[in-house]
C-alpha positions, 0 to 999 in steps of 0.5 A: 500500500505505501509503495503504491502510494509513493509510486503514483506521486507525480514528483517521483517517477516510477523509473526513479523509484525503481532505481531507489528500490534497487539501490536500497536492496543492494545496500541491504544485501551488502550490509547483511553480507559484511555486517551479519555475524556468523552465529554458531548454535554452540555459542552462548544464546544470542540476544538480537537487537531491536534495531538490526546491527546498531540496536545494542550499540545504541542501548549501551550508549544510552544506558551504560552498563545497566543495559547488560542487565536490562537486555537479559532481564527476561531470559536471565542467561548466565552468558549470552551473545550480543551482536554489534555490527559485524562483531560479537560480544559475550556478556558474562553474568555468572560468577561461576563462568567468570571464574572459569574464564579467568583461569583460561588465560592462554585462550583469552587475553586481557591486554589485546583489548585494554591496550587498544583503548589505552592507545586511543585514550593517550594518543600513543604512536605506532612505535610505542604500541609495537614495543608494548604489544611485543610478547604481550601475552607471554607467548614466548616466555616472560620477556618483553615490556608488558610481562616485565611491567606486570611482574614489577607492579605485582612485586612492588605493590604486593604486601611487602616493604615497598608497599609499606613505605608508600603507604607510610608516605601517603598517611603522612600526606593525608595527616598534614593536609587534614590537620590544616582544616578547621583548626581554629574552631570554625566550620568549613562548608564543602562539596564532598566529591569536589573536595575529595578530588582535590585532596586525593589528586595532590596527595596521590601525585606526591606519594607516587610521583614525588615532591616535584610531581606535575601537580605540585609544579603547576597546581592548575593541572589538577583541573586539566586532569579532571577535564581530561577524565570527564571526556575520556569516552570521546577520546576513546572513540577517536574520531578526530579528537582534536575536534570532536573531543576538543576540551578533553584533547586540549587538557590531555595534551597539557597534562601530557606535556607536563609529564614529558617535562617530568621525565626529561628533567628526570624528576622521577628519580625522587619518586616512589619505587614503583614510578622509578621502576615504571619509567625506567622499564619504558625507557629501557625498552625503547620508549622515547622521552616524549612517549614515556611521559605521555604514558604516565597519564594512564597511571595518574588516572589509575591512582586517582580516577577510582579512588575518588568516587570510591572514597566519596561513596563510603563517606556518603554512605556512613554520614547519611546514616547517623546510627551507622556513623556512631557505631563505626566511630566507636569501633575505629576509636579502638585503633587510636593511641594517645601519645605523650605530646598530646597527638593521637595516632590512628593505626591503619593496620588495626583498622583493617584487622579489628574494625569489622563493621568499618571494613564491611561498609567499605566493601559493601560500598564498593560492591554497590558502585563497582560497575566496571566490566572485566574484558578479555579477547578470544585468541582462538576458538575455544570451549570454556565451561561448556561454552563455545567462544569464537576467535576475535570476539570480546568477552565482558564480565559485567560487574554491575550485573554480577554485583546485583545478582540476587542468586549470588548476593541474596534478595537484598542485593539491590540495597546497601547492607553495611553488615554484609561482609561480617562473619562471626568467629570464635575468640576463646583460646584452646584452654578456655571453654568458649561461651556463646558470646565468644563464638559470636565475635564479629570479624570482617570477611573478604566475602559473605558465606557462599559467595565466590571470589569471582562475584566481587569484580571491582579489582578484576580477577585472575592473572590481571587482578589489580596490583594496587588494591592493597594500597587503595584499601589502606588509603581509603580506610585511613582517610575516612577514619580521620574524617569520622574521628576528627570532625562532626559532619553535617549538612550546612542547613542542619537537615539530614544528609542525603546521598545522590543516586549514582550516574549509572547510565554512562559507559563505565570507565571508572567506578560510578560517580554521583549524579550530584555532589553532597554539601557538608559542613566540617567542624572539629569534634567537641573536645578535640578542637586542637587535637592533632591526628596522625595516620600511621601505616 
């Protein structure tokens, strides 16, 4: 009916219409020929897009990581195939399958995916990428830049003396910065998220990159860094970024130049062991000074980009629940020692081992906002856990879906439960007869009973688990403990503090950020107005 109507329109002769129909038909055939994926029935079940070829892409752009749950809500597949243009992605929503994938590291590669993203994000040149990709998956042993870099990070940031030294420095920096706030009995009103961004940017840059780090030399670079961070997605799309991502591109180039100067002037010799080793490895494997400096942008993002929103959510979750804040404050007071000079020391190791509610709140906050997907590239056709995966496909272990799975975390998986990561333990000695109370002593646990380790995705998993996770936990717990012990925290107008919703409808490149900031007022706690607090690793 519609075709007939168009065909009889005087302005569009039948001959022209025939040509258009033929052209559309040819285009459709070409699109189907080059964009239709060759689906094998042995693959995970396919979920077809509402709009052919581009429907899933539009869904991801519009809804972010939430789309992986939305599109699978009716079927509840543990793993499914998502066709996008001429390729496919396998989306994993089952922690059991995720665990199997993490063990199959010879058939699935992490770096093939993430390094292409890194190239676009940083603007690295082809010579640098050639160095990076050489033996990247250890096909020929443990030589090459990436194997050496991975092993170095694991060694230096593992629980050992290097990590202790770095953590001690970070504790000193936090103590010095926080001891300057509201020291004369006055109050300070801040936007919590923006304030944490500033504190962590300056402190982490100094702890990792030394006293002559770019942010110390030019403090205005902090704003440039966050301008770059806000526009990272447009840079990754990489379509003439100097035009399509102008602000982020300009900010990136400014930060990059400061890091090039940092390397050229060898200021990294005053930096932490991990930065000295990292820059040294890059240069010794053939990076130019310019590329070695530019490459440091990604580490700046790694040490600040996730720590800031993580810390924000933990603080917000506590201070918006007055009863929880009182409980945690009492608990962390056990980690405080009085010194002869009148100062008070907060022992971070005690926070980690003897404050179960505090640590559980930390982990639960990360579970709620940990939306990052762990990516793998399928190197060859393979069968894992009974699932046939095709070569050159991408696997995503969808953190936001796994973290909210009721079958794994229980019926309250979509709600914040600060006691989720608490278990009970016996405290009596062998010689004692344990009482019922002794047997119920709470302790922090890595995971609730029955929850597999692969269900907690924030730090990745398998052979590429985040090496900085120990440092991140120490610095975040220390920072939050200081706030709770030193300050009364309230809304400026005295009303209850409310937590904004997470901005969960964007493609995740870091931990979920809030849709808005939280305005709070800091005032030194009564009786502690002149107390100097010292964080100790």
